[in-house]
C-alpha positions as CSV (number, residue, x, y, z in Angstrom):
1,M,-0.1,-0.3,0.1
2,Q,2.7,2.5,0.9
3,I,4.3,2.0,-2.7
4,N,1.0,2.6,-3.8
5,K,0.5,5.6,-2.5
6,K,4.2,7.1,-3.6
7,F,3.6,5.8,-7.4
8,Q,0.0,7.9,-7.3
9,K,1.3,10.6,-5.7
10,A,4.4,11.0,-8.2
11,L,2.2,9.9,-11.4
12,L,-0.1,12.9,-10.1
13,K,2.6,15.5,-9.7
14,Q,4.0,14.4,-13.4
15,I,0.3,14.9,-14.7
16,L,0.1,18.2,-13.3
17,F,3.3,19.5,-14.5
18,S,3.0,18.5,-18.2
19,I,-0.4,19.5,-18.0
20,G,0.7,23.1,-16.4
21,V,3.1,23.6,-19.1
22,L,1.4,22.6,-21.7
23,F,-1.4,26.1,-20.4
24,L,1.7,28.0,-20.3
25,I,2.6,27.3,-23.9
26,R,-1.2,27.6,-24.8
27,F,-1.3,31.3,-22.8
28,G,1.8,32.1,-24.6
29,T,0.3,31.3,-28.1
30,F,-2.6,33.9,-27.1
31,L,0.2,36.2,-26.5
32,P,0.4,38.8,-28.9
33,V,3.7,39.9,-30.1
34,P,4.8,43.3,-29.1
35,G,4.7,45.7,-32.2
36,I,1.9,44.5,-33.8
37,N,-1.1,46.3,-34.2
38,H,-3.2,43.2,-34.1
39,N,-5.9,46.6,-35.1
40,D,-4.3,46.4,-38.6
41,L,-4.2,42.7,-38.8
42,A,-8.1,42.1,-37.9
43,F,-9.0,44.7,-40.8
44,Y,-6.9,43.5,-43.4
45,I,-8.4,39.9,-42.6
46,Q,-11.8,41.5,-42.7
47,R,-10.8,42.8,-46.3
48,H,-9.5,39.7,-47.7
49,S,-11.8,36.2,-47.9
50,T,-8.5,34.1,-48.9
51,T,-7.0,34.6,-45.8
52,K,-9.7,34.9,-43.7
53,S,-10.7,31.2,-44.8
54,L,-7.5,29.9,-44.1
55,I,-7.2,31.5,-40.8
56,S,-10.8,30.0,-40.3
57,T,-10.0,27.3,-40.8
58,F,-6.9,26.9,-38.8
59,S,-8.2,28.5,-36.0
60,G,-12.1,27.4,-36.0
61,D,-13.2,31.3,-35.7
62,N,-11.9,34.8,-37.3
63,T,-9.7,35.9,-34.9
64,C,-5.6,36.1,-35.2
65,I,-3.5,36.6,-32.7
66,I,0.2,36.7,-33.7
67,G,1.6,35.7,-30.4
68,V,4.8,34.7,-29.1
69,F,4.6,30.9,-29.5
70,T,2.9,31.2,-32.6
71,L,5.4,29.0,-34.8
72,N,5.2,26.1,-31.3
73,I,7.3,23.0,-32.0
74,F,6.5,23.7,-35.5
75,P,10.4,24.3,-36.9
76,Y,11.2,21.0,-34.6
77,I,9.1,18.7,-36.6
78,N,10.4,20.3,-39.4
79,A,14.3,19.9,-38.4
80,T,14.1,16.5,-37.2
81,I,12.3,15.6,-40.7
82,L,15.6,17.5,-42.1
83,V,17.5,15.8,-40.0
84,Q,16.3,12.4,-40.9
85,L,16.8,12.9,-44.5
86,L,20.1,13.9,-43.9
87,V,20.9,10.5,-42.3
88,G,19.9,9.1,-45.1
89,F,22.0,10.7,-47.5
90,S,25.2,10.8,-45.4
91,P,27.3,7.7,-44.2
92,A,28.5,9.8,-41.8
93,L,25.7,10.5,-40.2
94,A,24.0,7.0,-40.3
95,R,27.0,5.6,-38.9
96,L,27.0,7.9,-36.0
97,Q,22.8,7.1,-35.3
98,K,23.4,3.6,-35.4
99,E,25.5,3.7,-32.8
100,G,23.6,4.1,-30.7
101,E,25.6,5.5,-27.6
102,Y,24.4,8.6,-25.5
103,E,27.6,10.6,-26.9
104,S,25.9,9.9,-30.8
105,Q,22.3,10.5,-29.7
106,R,23.9,14.2,-28.5
107,T,25.5,15.0,-31.4
108,I,22.2,14.0,-33.8
109,N,20.6,16.5,-31.1
110,K,22.1,19.1,-30.8
111,L,21.9,19.0,-35.0
112,T,18.5,18.7,-34.9
113,R,18.3,21.9,-32.5
114,F,20.4,24.4,-34.7
115,F,18.4,23.0,-37.5
116,T,15.5,24.1,-35.5
117,I,16.8,27.8,-34.9
118,G,17.4,27.8,-38.7
119,W,13.9,26.8,-39.3
120,A,12.4,28.9,-36.8
121,L,13.9,31.9,-38.4
122,I,13.0,31.2,-42.0
123,Q,9.1,30.8,-41.0
124,S,9.8,34.1,-38.4
125,I,10.9,35.8,-41.6
126,S,8.4,34.9,-43.5
127,I,5.8,35.4,-41.2
128,S,7.6,39.5,-40.5
129,L,7.4,39.9,-44.6
130,Y,3.9,38.6,-44.9
131,L,3.1,41.4,-42.6
132,K,4.9,44.3,-44.2
133,Q,2.0,44.5,-46.3
134,I,-0.4,44.2,-43.6
135,L,1.0,46.7,-40.8
136,F,0.7,50.4,-41.7
137,D,3.4,51.0,-39.5
138,W,5.9,47.9,-40.7
139,N,9.5,48.9,-40.8
140,Y,12.7,46.9,-40.5
141,I,13.2,47.5,-37.1
142,L,9.8,46.0,-36.4
143,G,10.2,43.0,-38.8
144,F,13.6,42.4,-37.0
145,E,11.8,42.3,-33.6
146,I,8.8,40.3,-35.1
147,V,11.6,37.9,-35.9
148,I,13.2,37.6,-32.7
149,W,10.3,37.5,-30.4
150,L,9.2,34.4,-33.1
151,T,12.0,32.7,-33.0
152,T,12.6,32.9,-29.4
153,G,9.1,32.0,-28.2
154,S,9.8,28.8,-30.6
155,M,12.9,27.7,-28.7
156,I,11.2,28.5,-25.7
157,V,8.3,26.1,-26.5
158,L,11.2,23.4,-27.4
159,W,12.5,24.0,-24.2
160,L,9.5,23.2,-22.2
161,S,8.5,20.4,-24.5
162,E,11.9,18.9,-23.6
163,T,11.0,19.3,-19.6
164,I,7.8,17.7,-20.3
165,T,10.0,14.8,-21.7
166,D,12.1,14.9,-18.9
167,Y,9.8,15.7,-16.0
168,G,6.2,15.0,-17.0
169,L,4.2,12.1,-17.9
170,G,5.2,11.4,-22.0
171,N,6.7,13.1,-24.9
172,G,6.8,16.9,-24.9
173,T,6.7,17.2,-28.6
174,S,3.9,14.3,-29.0
175,L,1.6,15.8,-27.0
176,L,2.3,19.2,-28.3
177,I,1.5,17.9,-31.3
178,Y,-1.6,16.4,-30.2
179,T,-2.9,19.2,-28.3
180,N,-2.7,21.7,-31.5
181,Y,-5.4,19.8,-33.2
182,F,-7.7,20.9,-30.5
């Protein structure tokens, strides 16, 4: 009975930790990036039916907030796919992955994180340049700030997903992918 209670307490702690981090990430998705005039964004969305229908498809309603965690875990997913493709084409990376030792896994993970930063930068720059035509007060400083906010937010989400994997219940990346659909 004593072991069962300790197990239940540890399990409850892991579940609550995972749920808390997922709520934090969800909250950060709706925390607006400073400098973006969301009234201009809403005006643009109302006037352009293609953008409006695209946003309605993904968000479920007509609201659109460019939040700090907007990129979420997607740059990491893209980077993971890219690394897996590189493993298929590079004999050195394939050997490194097949070794399965702790140090070789760390090297693959480090490479994936570097590619994650690259993908986050590419996606952030794309969003910033797209917002150039929407925001009336857009300038290069604002564009740079948007890129910094979104890239940093993406890396924080990656770190939080790894903390779920380490201290919570389940794989953090998988939980984030699952919760993004609901």
